[in-house]
C-alpha positions as CSV (number, residue, x, y, z in Angstrom):
1,M,-21.1,-1.1,25.1
2,I,-22.3,-4.7,24.2
3,G,-20.5,-6.5,21.4
4,G,-19.6,-3.4,19.6
5,F,-23.1,-1.8,19.7
6,G,-23.3,1.3,21.4
7,F,-26.6,0.9,23.3
8,T,-26.9,0.7,27.2
9,E,-29.8,-0.7,29.7
10,K,-31.0,2.8,30.0
11,M,-31.8,3.6,26.3
12,K,-35.3,3.1,24.9
13,T,-35.9,-0.6,24.0
14,I,-38.3,-2.4,21.8
15,T,-39.9,-5.4,24.2
16,I,-40.7,-8.2,22.7
17,P,-43.4,-10.8,24.5
18,G,-42.4,-13.7,25.6
19,H,-38.9,-13.0,26.2
20,N,-36.6,-11.7,29.3
21,R,-34.4,-9.7,27.0
22,S,-35.4,-7.1,24.8
23,L,-34.0,-5.5,21.5
24,S,-32.6,-1.9,22.1
25,A,-33.6,0.6,19.5
26,T,-30.2,1.3,18.6
27,L,-29.5,-2.3,17.6
28,F,-33.1,-2.1,15.9
29,R,-31.8,0.8,13.6
30,Y,-28.2,-0.6,13.3
31,I,-30.0,-4.1,11.6
32,V,-32.2,-1.8,9.4
33,I,-29.8,0.9,8.1
34,E,-27.6,-2.3,7.4
35,T,-30.5,-3.9,5.4
36,L,-31.2,-1.1,3.7
37,F,-28.0,0.0,2.8
38,A,-27.4,-3.6,1.2
39,F,-31.1,-3.3,-0.4
40,F,-30.0,-0.1,-2.0
41,V,-26.7,-1.7,-3.2
42,A,-28.9,-4.9,-4.6
43,F,-31.7,-2.6,-6.1
44,L,-29.1,-0.6,-8.2
45,F,-27.8,-4.0,-9.4
46,F,-31.4,-5.2,-10.8
47,F,-32.2,-1.8,-11.7
48,F,-29.1,-0.9,-14.2
49,T,-28.4,-4.8,-15.3
50,F,-31.9,-6.2,-16.2
51,F,-34.1,-2.9,-16.7
52,V,-32.2,0.0,-17.8
53,N,-30.2,-1.9,-20.4
54,Q,-33.7,-2.7,-21.9
55,L,-34.9,0.9,-21.5
56,L,-31.7,2.2,-23.7
57,L,-32.2,-0.3,-26.4
58,I,-35.6,1.0,-26.7
59,A,-34.4,4.5,-26.6
60,R,-31.6,3.9,-29.4
61,E,-34.4,2.4,-31.7
62,I,-36.4,5.7,-31.2
63,L,-33.1,8.0,-31.4
64,S,-32.4,6.1,-34.7
65,K,-35.5,7.7,-36.0
66,K,-34.2,11.3,-35.3
67,V,-36.7,12.0,-32.5
68,P,-35.5,14.9,-30.3
69,V,-33.3,13.7,-27.3
70,F,-35.8,15.7,-24.7
71,Q,-38.8,13.3,-25.8
72,V,-36.9,9.8,-25.4
73,V,-35.6,11.1,-22.1
74,L,-39.4,11.8,-21.0
75,L,-40.0,8.2,-22.2
76,V,-37.7,6.5,-20.3
77,I,-38.8,8.7,-17.3
78,Y,-42.5,7.9,-17.5
79,A,-41.3,3.9,-18.0
80,L,-39.4,3.6,-14.7
81,P,-42.2,2.9,-12.2
82,S,-42.5,-0.5,-13.8
83,I,-38.7,-0.9,-13.6
84,I,-38.6,0.1,-9.7
85,A,-41.9,-2.1,-9.1
86,M,-40.3,-5.1,-10.5
87,A,-36.9,-4.6,-9.1
88,A,-37.8,-4.1,-5.3
89,P,-38.7,-7.5,-4.4
90,F,-35.5,-9.1,-5.9
91,A,-33.3,-6.3,-4.0
92,A,-35.1,-7.2,-0.8
93,L,-33.9,-10.7,-1.1
94,V,-30.6,-10.1,-2.1
95,G,-30.0,-7.3,0.0
96,T,-31.5,-8.8,3.3
97,L,-29.0,-12.0,2.3
98,M,-26.1,-9.7,2.3
99,A,-26.9,-7.9,5.3
100,I,-27.5,-10.9,7.5
101,G,-24.7,-12.8,6.1
102,R,-22.3,-10.0,6.9
103,L,-23.7,-10.0,10.4
104,S,-23.3,-13.6,10.6
105,S,-19.7,-14.0,8.9
106,D,-18.5,-11.0,11.0
107,N,-19.9,-13.0,14.1
108,E,-22.0,-10.1,15.1
109,I,-25.3,-12.6,15.3
110,L,-23.1,-14.4,17.7
111,V,-22.6,-11.7,19.9
112,M,-26.1,-10.6,19.8
113,L,-27.3,-14.5,20.8
114,S,-24.9,-14.2,23.6
115,S,-26.1,-11.3,25.1
116,G,-29.6,-12.8,25.7
117,L,-31.0,-11.8,22.3
118,S,-33.1,-14.7,20.2
119,Y,-33.5,-15.2,16.6
120,R,-36.9,-13.7,17.0
121,N,-35.0,-10.3,17.6
122,I,-33.1,-10.5,14.6
123,F,-36.2,-11.3,12.4
124,L,-37.9,-8.0,13.8
125,P,-35.8,-5.3,12.3
126,A,-35.8,-7.4,8.8
127,I,-39.3,-7.9,8.8
128,A,-40.1,-4.2,9.3
129,V,-37.8,-3.6,6.4
130,G,-39.6,-6.0,4.3
131,I,-43.0,-4.4,4.8
132,F,-41.7,-1.1,4.2
133,I,-40.5,-2.3,0.4
134,S,-43.6,-4.3,0.0
135,L,-45.6,-1.1,0.5
136,I,-43.4,1.3,-1.4
137,S,-43.3,-1.3,-4.3
138,F,-47.3,-1.8,-4.3
139,F,-47.7,2.0,-4.2
140,T,-45.3,2.3,-7.3
141,N,-46.7,-0.7,-9.2
142,D,-50.5,0.5,-8.6
143,V,-50.5,4.0,-8.7
144,L,-47.3,5.3,-10.2
145,L,-47.4,2.6,-13.2
146,P,-50.6,3.5,-14.4
147,L,-49.8,7.1,-14.4
148,G,-46.7,7.0,-16.0
149,T,-48.2,4.4,-18.5
150,L,-50.8,6.9,-19.3
151,R,-48.1,9.9,-19.8
152,Y,-46.1,7.6,-21.9
153,T,-48.7,6.6,-24.3
154,R,-49.9,10.5,-24.5
155,L,-46.1,11.2,-25.4
156,Y,-45.7,8.1,-27.9
157,R,-48.6,9.0,-29.7
158,R,-47.3,12.6,-30.4
159,I,-43.9,11.1,-31.5
160,L,-45.7,8.5,-33.5
161,V,-47.7,11.3,-35.3
162,S,-44.5,13.1,-36.3
163,T,-42.4,10.0,-36.9
164,P,-44.7,7.2,-38.4
165,A,-41.7,4.9,-39.3
166,L,-41.4,4.0,-35.3
167,E,-44.3,1.4,-36.0
168,L,-42.5,-0.4,-38.7
169,E,-39.7,-3.1,-37.7
170,S,-37.7,-5.9,-39.6
171,N,-39.6,-9.3,-39.5
172,S,-42.6,-8.0,-37.3
173,V,-46.4,-7.8,-37.0
174,K,-48.3,-4.9,-36.6
175,K,-52.0,-4.3,-35.9
176,F,-53.8,-1.1,-36.6
177,K,-57.2,-1.5,-35.8
178,D,-58.6,-3.6,-39.1
179,T,-55.3,-3.6,-40.6
180,V,-52.5,-6.3,-39.9
181,M,-48.9,-5.8,-41.7
182,V,-46.1,-8.7,-41.6
183,T,-42.8,-6.8,-42.8
184,G,-39.9,-8.8,-44.1
185,N,-36.5,-6.7,-43.7
186,V,-36.7,-2.8,-43.3
187,E,-34.2,-0.6,-44.0
188,G,-34.7,2.9,-43.5
189,N,-38.0,3.7,-45.2
190,A,-37.8,0.4,-47.6
191,I,-39.0,-2.9,-46.8
192,D,-38.1,-6.1,-48.8
193,D,-41.5,-7.9,-48.4
194,I,-44.7,-7.1,-47.1
195,L,-47.9,-9.0,-46.4
196,I,-51.3,-6.6,-45.2
197,L,-54.6,-8.4,-44.3
198,D,-57.1,-6.1,-43.8
199,R,-61.0,-5.3,-43.9
200,T,-62.6,-2.8,-46.5
201,S,-65.5,0.2,-45.5
202,N,-68.1,-2.2,-47.0
203,G,-66.9,-5.3,-45.2
204,E,-64.6,-6.9,-47.6
205,R,-61.6,-8.9,-46.5
206,R,-58.5,-8.1,-48.5
207,I,-54.8,-9.7,-48.8
208,I,-52.3,-7.5,-50.5
209,L,-48.7,-8.9,-51.3
210,A,-45.8,-7.2,-52.4
211,H,-42.3,-7.7,-53.0
212,G,-41.2,-4.2,-52.0
213,A,-42.5,-1.1,-50.3
214,E,-41.4,2.4,-49.2
215,L,-42.4,4.2,-46.2
216,K,-43.6,7.7,-46.5
217,D,-44.7,10.4,-44.0
218,G,-48.2,11.2,-45.4
219,G,-48.7,13.9,-42.6
220,R,-52.3,14.2,-41.3
221,R,-53.8,11.1,-43.3
222,G,-51.4,9.0,-41.4
223,L,-48.7,6.3,-43.0
224,S,-48.1,6.1,-46.7
225,L,-46.9,2.9,-48.3
226,D,-45.9,2.8,-51.9
227,L,-46.1,-0.5,-53.0
228,G,-44.2,-2.6,-55.9
229,D,-45.5,-5.4,-57.9
230,A,-48.4,-5.9,-55.6
231,F,-51.0,-8.6,-55.4
232,V,-54.5,-8.2,-54.1
233,Q,-57.3,-10.2,-53.4
234,S,-60.8,-9.4,-51.8
235,S,-63.8,-11.6,-50.8
236,K,-66.9,-11.1,-49.1
237,E,-67.7,-11.7,-45.6
238,V,-70.7,-13.7,-46.2
239,A,-69.7,-15.1,-49.4
240,R,-66.0,-16.1,-49.3
241,R,-66.1,-18.3,-52.7
242,D,-66.8,-15.0,-54.2
243,Y,-63.5,-13.2,-54.7
244,D,-61.7,-11.1,-56.9
245,Y,-58.0,-10.5,-57.3
246,A,-55.8,-8.3,-59.2
247,S,-51.9,-7.6,-59.9
248,T,-50.3,-4.3,-60.3
249,S,-46.8,-2.6,-60.2
250,F,-47.7,0.0,-58.4
251,L,-50.1,0.5,-55.5
252,R,-50.4,3.4,-52.7
253,Y,-51.9,2.2,-49.4
254,W,-52.7,4.2,-46.6
255,V,-53.2,3.5,-42.9
256,P,-55.1,6.7,-41.4
257,Q,-53.4,8.2,-38.5
258,E,-56.6,7.4,-36.0
259,D,-56.0,3.7,-36.4
260,M,-52.1,4.4,-35.6
261,I,-53.1,6.2,-32.6
262,Q,-55.9,3.6,-31.3
263,A,-53.3,0.8,-32.0
264,I,-51.2,2.3,-29.1
265,S,-54.1,3.7,-27.1
266,S,-55.2,0.5,-25.6
267,V,-54.7,0.0,-21.7
268,G,-54.5,-3.4,-20.4
269,P,-54.8,-5.0,-17.0
270,R,-51.0,-4.2,-16.3
271,E,-51.7,-0.3,-16.8
272,M,-54.5,0.0,-14.5
273,T,-54.6,0.3,-10.6
274,S,-55.6,-2.7,-8.8
275,R,-59.4,-1.1,-8.3
276,D,-59.9,-0.6,-11.8
277,V,-58.8,-4.2,-12.8
278,L,-61.3,-5.5,-10.2
279,K,-64.0,-3.6,-11.5
280,E,-63.2,-4.7,-15.2
281,I,-63.1,-8.6,-13.7
282,R,-66.7,-7.9,-12.3
283,V,-67.7,-6.8,-15.8
284,K,-66.4,-9.7,-17.7
285,E,-67.7,-12.3,-14.9
286,L,-71.2,-10.9,-15.6
287,N,-70.7,-11.0,-19.5
288,L,-69.4,-14.3,-19.4
289,A,-72.3,-15.6,-17.1
290,S,-75.0,-14.0,-19.5
291,R,-72.8,-15.7,-22.4
292,M,-73.1,-19.1,-20.5
293,D,-76.6,-19.0,-19.7
294,E,-77.2,-18.8,-23.3
295,Q,-74.7,-21.2,-24.3
296,Y,-76.2,-23.7,-21.8
297,A,-79.7,-23.3,-23.4
298,K,-78.7,-24.0,-26.5
299,L,-77.1,-27.3,-25.3
300,V,-80.5,-28.1,-23.9
301,L,-82.0,-27.4,-27.1
302,N,-79.6,-29.9,-28.9
303,A,-79.9,-32.6,-26.1
304,L,-83.6,-32.8,-26.1
305,P,-84.2,-34.4,-29.7
306,L,-80.9,-36.6,-29.1
307,E,-82.4,-37.9,-25.8
308,T,-85.8,-38.2,-27.3
309,A,-84.3,-40.1,-30.5
310,L,-82.1,-42.6,-28.0
311,R,-85.3,-43.2,-26.1
312,R,-87.8,-44.0,-28.8
313,G,-85.1,-46.8,-30.5
314,P,-84.3,-47.9,-33.9
315,S,-88.0,-48.0,-35.1
316,Q,-88.6,-44.4,-35.1
317,P,-86.9,-41.9,-38.1
318,G,-84.9,-40.0,-35.8
319,W,-82.5,-42.7,-34.9
320,N,-81.0,-42.3,-38.2
321,R,-80.0,-38.6,-37.4
322,R,-78.5,-39.4,-34.1
323,A,-75.0,-38.8,-35.5
324,N,-75.8,-35.6,-36.8
325,L,-77.3,-34.7,-33.4
326,V,-74.3,-35.8,-31.5
327,M,-72.1,-33.8,-33.5
328,D,-74.4,-30.8,-33.2
329,Y,-74.4,-31.3,-29.2
330,A,-70.6,-31.8,-29.2
331,R,-69.8,-28.5,-31.2
332,E,-72.5,-26.5,-28.9
333,L,-70.5,-28.2,-25.9
334,E,-67.0,-27.1,-27.4
335,I,-68.5,-23.7,-27.7
336,A,-69.4,-23.5,-24.0
337,G,-66.0,-24.8,-22.7
338,V,-64.4,-21.9,-24.7
339,Y,-66.7,-19.3,-23.2
340,R,-65.7,-21.0,-19.7
341,N,-62.3,-20.7,-20.4
342,D,-62.1,-16.9,-21.2
343,R,-58.6,-16.1,-21.8
344,S,-59.3,-12.2,-21.2
345,L,-61.0,-12.6,-18.0
346,S,-58.1,-15.4,-16.7
347,N,-55.5,-12.6,-18.0
348,Y,-57.1,-9.8,-15.7
349,R,-57.5,-12.1,-12.7
350,L,-53.4,-13.1,-13.0
351,E,-52.8,-9.2,-13.4
352,F,-54.9,-8.6,-10.4
353,Y,-53.3,-11.0,-8.2
354,K,-49.8,-10.1,-9.7
355,K,-50.2,-6.6,-8.4
356,F,-49.9,-7.6,-4.9
357,S,-47.7,-10.8,-5.1
358,I,-44.9,-9.4,-6.8
359,P,-44.5,-6.1,-4.3
360,F,-45.4,-8.5,-1.1
361,G,-42.8,-10.6,-2.7
362,A,-40.2,-8.6,-0.9
363,F,-41.9,-9.5,2.7
364,S,-42.1,-13.2,1.8
365,F,-38.3,-13.2,0.9
366,I,-37.5,-11.9,4.4
367,F,-38.5,-15.3,5.9
368,L,-36.5,-17.1,3.5
369,A,-33.4,-14.7,3.2
370,V,-32.8,-14.4,7.3
371,P,-32.2,-18.2,8.1
372,L,-30.0,-18.7,4.7
373,G,-28.4,-15.5,5.4
374,L,-27.6,-17.2,9.0
375,M,-25.8,-19.9,7.3
376,A,-23.1,-18.0,6.2
377,K,-19.6,-18.4,7.6
378,K,-17.1,-16.6,5.4
379,S,-17.5,-13.5,3.2
380,G,-21.1,-13.2,3.9
381,Q,-21.8,-10.5,1.3
382,T,-20.8,-12.1,-1.6
383,V,-22.5,-15.7,-0.6
384,G,-25.5,-13.6,0.1
385,F,-25.5,-12.0,-3.2
386,M,-24.7,-15.2,-5.2
387,F,-27.4,-17.0,-3.1
388,G,-30.1,-14.0,-4.0
389,S,-29.3,-14.1,-7.7
390,F,-29.8,-17.7,-7.9
391,I,-33.1,-17.4,-6.1
392,S,-34.6,-14.4,-8.1
393,V,-34.2,-16.7,-11.0
394,I,-36.0,-19.5,-9.9
395,Y,-38.8,-17.1,-8.5
396,W,-38.9,-15.5,-12.1
397,A,-39.3,-18.8,-13.8
398,L,-42.2,-20.0,-11.5
399,L,-43.9,-16.7,-11.8
400,L,-43.9,-17.0,-15.5
401,G,-44.5,-20.6,-15.4
402,G,-47.5,-19.7,-13.4
403,Q,-48.7,-17.4,-15.6
404,T,-48.8,-19.4,-18.5
405,L,-50.2,-22.6,-17.1
406,G,-52.9,-19.9,-15.6
407,I,-53.9,-18.6,-19.2
408,N,-53.2,-21.9,-21.3
409,R,-54.2,-24.3,-18.9
410,G,-56.8,-22.3,-16.4
411,Y,-54.8,-23.1,-13.3
412,S,-55.9,-21.0,-10.4
413,P,-55.0,-17.3,-11.2
414,F,-54.4,-16.9,-7.2
415,L,-52.2,-20.0,-6.7
416,S,-50.4,-19.4,-10.1
417,M,-49.1,-15.9,-8.9
418,W,-48.9,-16.7,-5.3
419,L,-47.2,-19.9,-5.3
420,P,-43.9,-18.7,-5.5
421,N,-44.3,-16.1,-2.3
422,I,-46.1,-19.2,-0.6
423,L,-42.8,-21.5,-1.3
424,A,-40.4,-19.0,-0.2
425,V,-42.4,-18.2,3.1
426,S,-43.0,-22.0,3.8
427,I,-39.4,-23.0,3.2
428,G,-38.0,-20.1,5.3
429,L,-40.3,-21.0,8.3
430,V,-38.9,-24.7,8.2
431,L,-35.3,-23.5,8.1
432,C,-36.1,-21.2,11.0
433,V,-37.7,-24.0,13.0
434,L,-34.6,-26.1,12.5
435,R,-32.3,-23.2,13.2
436,M,-34.0,-22.4,16.5
437,R,-34.0,-26.0,17.6
438,R,-30.3,-26.1,17.3
């Protein structure tokens, strides 16, 4: 027996090159089990506190519309993969801090070092746990999440057909294919104020305003709205100044069931597998390259007459048109800039890197959690939990900030999503070097 651990020299060991002292399998399992138990506790905390609460709010909203409880339970189950994928990395950070902090505050780390082991021996089990959690999180995010989202969408589609009132909420904006609805206060089936923007079958744009509306279930026809004191304005697509308007005390408006279903059937990059997202990125890049080639050709066509006018000088007739030529060139250049900063493509690239950065954040956090946990002198688990929660907030803020900058400012998608992990590993390695030198 050494330091309270049941291992002997005859037991199977895990040898680490470059060290005379090897890590026994018993001690390895002990640290792994301690870390996994702390991870499980931290995972339950994040799961119930930050994620399940939001799901319960959604479930309550659905239950208030008299949706069967069994279908609500299924919706919650189908949404679980996204919760697990997000909670696992943060739980790995907090769990490792709690486990290593407890071992340090109880002087078990000191016993290991006194027995001839090094800090590298302590890192090995923690890294193994981090890799395991990262792989599980990646599998959940890349396989179970798209599958759960598909099932969620199918079930919600069936619920929506039977309960169309789910789609309208107070002070919200809803889009159904070519129709956009802006609602005021909604109580039951009554809506105080409503604004509808849509497009008719012959291509006319319409604006419909009403002081009040009543929502009705139109069955297979879709969503029915009885509008009171309505104002309607319609204008042609090609001739905006040619418009008609009318007012009426009663107007019945329909949103077809097909439009309602299509509005919730679209799948974004978050709900795709990494392979599907990569394929979509390739398609979008080819389309962008084609559009950019066409736009550059327009730029050249606009630049040639401008260059000719400037070369010939004031004596030529084209000199007086140079201001218009500059404006035309600047407009085409601005369009090229919009094409280059394709927000849809940026979003897909960010989600692609995010599918890897968040799951493998659990592995990155190990490098930061172990040296911080070794600093604990008293109440290691409590201190580890507090430090872990604080770092999780910072990590999440950096992740959201990077995503915003990546979409709006065109920053590198890779750095936007991986910078928090890179910082965690870098700071952790610096702390490790400083501790080993001590």
